[in-house]
VEXDREN-2710 file (C-alpha; in Angstrom, 1 decimal):
% VEXDREN-2710
k/r/px/py/pz
1/MET/1.8/-1.0/-18.4
2/GLN/5.0/-2.0/-20.2
3/ILE/5.5/-3.9/-23.4
4/SER/8.6/-5.8/-24.4
5/ASN/8.5/-7.0/-28.1
6/GLU/12.0/-8.6/-27.7
7/TYR/10.9/-10.7/-24.8
8/SER/7.2/-10.9/-25.8
9/PHE/5.7/-9.8/-22.4
10/ILE/3.3/-7.3/-21.1
11/HIS/3.6/-6.0/-17.6
12/TYR/0.3/-4.8/-16.2
13/ALA/0.9/-2.4/-13.2
14/ILE/-1.9/-2.6/-10.6
15/PRO/-1.7/0.5/-8.3
16/LYS/0.1/-0.1/-4.9
17/THR/1.6/-3.4/-5.8
18/ALA/5.2/-2.2/-6.2
19/SER/4.1/-1.1/-9.6
20/GLN/6.7/1.9/-9.8
21/SER/9.4/-0.4/-8.6
22/SER/8.7/-3.3/-10.9
23/TRP/8.3/-0.7/-13.8
24/ARG/11.8/0.4/-13.2
25/THR/13.0/-3.1/-12.9
26/PHE/11.7/-4.0/-16.4
27/SER/12.1/-0.8/-18.1
28/LYS/15.6/-1.8/-19.5
29/TYR/13.8/-4.6/-21.4
30/VAL/10.7/-2.7/-22.7
31/ASP/10.1/-0.9/-25.8
32/VAL/6.7/0.4/-25.2
33/PHE/6.0/2.3/-22.0
34/GLY/2.7/3.3/-20.4
35/ILE/1.5/6.8/-20.7
36/ASP/-0.5/9.1/-18.4
37/ASP/-3.6/9.1/-20.5
38/CYS/-6.0/7.0/-18.5
39/ASN/-8.2/6.5/-21.6
40/SER/-5.3/4.9/-23.5
41/LEU/-4.8/1.1/-24.1
42/ILE/-1.2/1.8/-23.0
43/TYR/-2.0/3.8/-19.9
44/HIS/0.5/3.2/-17.2
45/HIS/-2.0/1.3/-15.0
46/ALA/-4.0/0.0/-17.9
47/ILE/-6.4/-2.9/-17.5
48/PRO/-5.9/-5.7/-19.8
49/SER/-7.6/-5.5/-23.2
50/GLU/-7.9/-7.8/-26.0
51/ASP/-7.8/-4.6/-28.3
52/LEU/-4.1/-4.4/-27.7
53/PRO/-2.5/-5.9/-30.6
54/GLU/0.2/-7.7/-28.5
55/TYR/-2.4/-9.1/-26.1
56/LYS/-2.9/-12.5/-28.0
57/THR/0.9/-13.0/-28.6
58/HIS/2.8/-11.8/-25.5
59/PHE/3.1/-13.2/-22.0
60/LYS/1.0/-11.2/-19.6
61/PHE/1.6/-10.7/-15.9
62/CYS/0.9/-8.5/-12.9
63/PHE/1.7/-8.2/-9.2
64/VAL/-1.0/-8.5/-6.7
65/ARG/-1.1/-7.5/-2.9
66/ASN/-3.1/-8.5/0.1
67/PRO/-6.1/-6.0/-0.1
68/TRP/-5.9/-4.9/3.5
69/ASP/-2.2/-4.2/3.2
70/ARG/-2.7/-2.5/-0.1
71/LEU/-5.2/0.0/1.4
72/VAL/-2.9/0.9/4.2
73/SER/-0.2/1.6/1.7
74/HIS/-2.5/3.9/-0.4
75/TYR/-3.8/5.8/2.6
76/PHE/-0.3/6.5/3.8
77/TYR/0.8/7.3/0.4
78/ASN/-2.0/9.8/-0.1
79/ARG/-2.7/10.7/3.6
80/SER/-2.3/14.5/3.1
81/THR/-5.0/14.5/0.4
82/TYR/-7.5/12.6/2.6
83/GLY/-7.5/14.8/5.6
84/GLU/-9.2/12.1/7.6
85/SER/-8.4/9.1/10.0
86/PHE/-7.6/5.7/8.6
87/GLU/-11.0/4.5/10.0
88/ASP/-13.0/7.3/8.1
89/PHE/-11.0/6.6/5.0
90/VAL/-11.9/2.9/4.9
91/ILE/-15.6/3.4/5.7
92/ASN/-16.0/6.2/3.0
93/PHE/-13.6/5.6/0.2
94/LYS/-15.1/4.8/-3.3
95/ALA/-13.2/2.4/-5.5
96/GLU/-11.8/5.1/-7.6
97/TYR/-9.4/4.0/-10.4
98/PHE/-6.4/3.5/-8.1
99/LEU/-8.4/1.5/-5.6
100/GLN/-10.3/-0.6/-7.9
101/PRO/-10.4/-4.4/-7.2
102/GLN/-7.4/-6.1/-8.6
103/TYR/-9.3/-8.6/-10.4
104/LYS/-9.9/-6.1/-13.1
105/TRP/-6.2/-6.4/-13.9
106/TYR/-5.4/-10.0/-13.1
107/SER/-8.4/-11.6/-14.7
108/GLY/-6.6/-11.2/-18.1
109/VAL/-3.1/-12.2/-17.5
110/ASP/-1.0/-15.5/-17.7
111/TYR/0.7/-15.0/-14.4
112/ILE/-0.1/-13.5/-11.2
113/ALA/2.9/-12.5/-9.0
114/ARG/2.5/-11.8/-5.5
115/TYR/3.8/-8.5/-3.8
116/GLU/4.5/-10.5/-0.6
117/LYS/7.1/-12.7/-2.4
118/TYR/8.3/-9.6/-4.6
119/ASN/12.1/-10.7/-5.1
120/GLU/11.3/-14.4/-5.8
121/GLU/8.4/-13.4/-8.2
122/LEU/10.8/-11.0/-10.2
123/GLN/13.3/-13.9/-10.6
124/ASN/10.5/-16.3/-11.8
125/ILE/9.2/-13.8/-14.4
126/PHE/12.8/-13.1/-15.5
127/SER/13.1/-16.9/-16.1
128/ILE/9.7/-17.2/-17.7
129/VAL/10.3/-14.4/-20.3
130/GLY/14.1/-15.4/-20.9
131/ILE/15.9/-12.6/-19.3
132/SER/19.1/-13.9/-18.1
133/ASP/20.2/-11.0/-16.1
134/LYS/19.6/-10.9/-12.3
135/PRO/16.7/-8.5/-11.6
136/VAL/17.7/-5.3/-10.1
137/ILE/15.2/-4.6/-7.1
138/TRP/14.0/-1.0/-6.8
139/ASN/12.1/0.5/-3.9
140/ILE/10.1/3.4/-5.3
141/ASN/7.1/5.2/-3.8
142/SER/7.2/2.8/-0.7
143/THR/5.3/4.3/2.3
144/VAL/6.3/4.2/6.1
145/HIS/3.8/2.6/8.4
146/ASP/3.3/-0.2/11.1
147/ASP/2.2/-3.8/9.9
148/TYR/-1.2/-3.2/8.3
149/LYS/-3.0/-5.4/10.9
150/LYS/-2.4/-2.7/13.6
151/TYR/-4.7/-0.3/11.7
152/TYR/-7.7/-2.5/11.6
153/THR/-10.5/-3.2/14.0
154/ASP/-12.7/-6.2/13.3
155/LYS/-15.2/-3.9/11.8
156/LEU/-12.8/-2.2/9.4
157/ALA/-11.3/-5.6/8.4
158/LEU/-14.8/-6.7/7.5
159/VAL/-15.5/-3.4/5.4
160/VAL/-12.5/-4.2/3.4
161/TYR/-13.5/-7.9/2.9
162/GLU/-16.8/-6.7/1.5
163/LYS/-15.3/-4.2/-0.8
164/TYR/-12.5/-6.7/-2.1
165/LYS/-14.4/-10.0/-1.7
166/LYS/-13.7/-11.3/-5.0
167/ASP/-9.8/-10.5/-4.9
168/ILE/-9.7/-12.0/-1.5
169/ASN/-11.5/-15.1/-2.3
170/GLU/-9.9/-15.9/-5.8
171/LEU/-6.3/-14.9/-4.7
172/GLY/-6.8/-16.8/-1.4
173/TYR/-5.8/-13.9/0.9
174/GLU/-6.7/-13.7/4.5
175/PHE/-6.5/-10.9/7.0
176/ASP/-3.5/-12.4/8.8
177/ASP/-1.3/-13.3/5.8
END
């Protein structure tokens, strides 16, 4: 999470939605940076809370990502810690903090930006909050893998659908997006 009092915005960072890249893009306009204490209202990946003083006065936004693509990215980013196949990972994973459904973040924001249109969305947000600079595009913590669809069988795609049904339905994602 980042807060800009000059531009009156709060950037909520959902894990594996280019959160580190967008964090870097907005960092020069921010005066409150998220911290590594997951119990803090200003934790880097904090979920929106009305307890935050700026919540009612600042424009709030986040990026979301196709849940099937997000899970592939998470798996490849953390692959060495899982020690299992992608199939086993999908079947066995629990919605730990970094894999929680995205609605926990986007439910409390004013603008939901799409990872799939990242550059365009950055320009939109800059315009909305009144930043006249052209956004600097960063590519941090990206993973190398094939198109996410190649990793799924019909059964695995359905498992992800069941785990992220609310995100998929509310955000209008489909497996083939």
